[in-house]
Every structure is written in structure tokens, then in C-alpha cells.
N, C-alpha and C positions, 0 to 999 in steps of 0.2 A: 504191324505187317499183316496180321491175320485178316483184316477186312479186304486186303488186296487179293486174297485167294478165293477160288471157287470152293464150294463145299467139298468137292472131291479132289481138291488140289494136292499136289505132291511136291515136296521139297527134297532135293537130291544133292546134299552137300558131299564133297569128296571125303573119302576115308570113313564114311558113315553109312548106315543103312538108310534107305529112303523113308521119309516121314509121309505117310499116306492118310489123307483126310484131315479135316480141320483140327481135331483133338491132337493128333500126332504132330501136325505142323506147329500148333501152339506150344507143345512140349519141347520140340526141337529148337524153336526160336528162343524159348525161355532159357534153355541151356546155353545157347550161343550168346545171348545178351547178358547172362549172368557172368560169363567169362570175358567177353570182348566188348571193347568200345571202339567203334570205327570212326575214322576221319578219312573218308574215301570219296572220290569223285567218279561218277559213272559217265561214260561217253557212249552214246548210241552209235553202233556201227551200221545197223540195218534194221528196217522194219518191213516185214513181208506179210501181207494178208493172203492166206492160202485158200480160204473159203469164206463164205459169208459169216461164219461163226468161229473161225480159227485164224490165228495169226501168230507169228513169232517175232521176237525182238532179240537181236544179238548185241551185246554190250561188252565194253572193256572197263575195268575199274582199276584205280591205283590210289595209294595213300598210305596211311599208317593204321595200325591196330594196337590198342593198349590191352594187355593181358592182365586182368585183375588178379589172378592167382600169383603172378610173379612180379607185377608192377613194371614189366618191361614193355616197351613200344617197339614194334617190328614193322618193316616195310610190308605192304600188302599190294598185290596185283593179281587180278583174275580176268578170265574171260567167262562171260555168262550167256546162258541161253534161257529165255523166258518163252513159254508157250501160253498164249492167251486163248480163252474161250469166252464167247459172248453168251450170256444167260438169256432166258426167255424175257426178262425185263429190259434187255438191250445193253446191260452193263458188261464191260469186259473185266475179266478176272484172271489171275494167274492160275493156270491149270497144271503147269509143270515149271519148275525152276531148277536148273542145274548149273554148276560152275566148276571151274578148275583153275588152280593157281598158275600164273605165268612166270612168277619169280623162280629162279632155280632153287632147289632144296639146299638148305644150309648143311655144310659138312661138319 
């Protein structure tokens, strides 16, 4: 995931502080993938170029997640917002990524 981010990228998962910069993003994703294995499909809802070097992508995702600590698989569904920034070499990277669950909380 890390190569997809800009050097100043920010990962903003729900219920957690933002991970700011590549080192923090690396650490946050390490923790995510140590605990979770995803079987999820993303659907692009919209892509909007806002300026020559900025764009956003809104997606929805659904599938299942295996929790390594418990061995349980749960339903997974989210809505996501990616903000992309084009670098001086012309490549697009994730500058911000935030998401929120769309499944109702379990009681």
C-alpha cells in the first residue's frame, strides 16, 4: 500500500488517530494487516478532478474480513474517500484516505 501514498499522505481510519506521513502510514497499515485479512470488492462511485494536481475518488466496498486474533470472519462494508495529489513527476498518489463502515454496529 505504501507506494500508493504521497510522501505526506495521511491514512484516516475510523476509531483511530490519523497516520500522517509515510512512516506513520507504514506503521498503521502494518497493524491493520497483522490483524486482518480482507476479501473485499471496491466499486468506484465517482471520480472528480478538482484541479490540475488534485482529484478525489469516492468508493464503496463490501465483503468479509478475517480477524487473525479470533479466527472469526465478519461482514465488511465501507464507504471510502480518497484524495489524490499529482507529484512533480506527473504520478498520482493518495494524499488522504478516509473511510467509514456502512454495516450497522453489532449489538
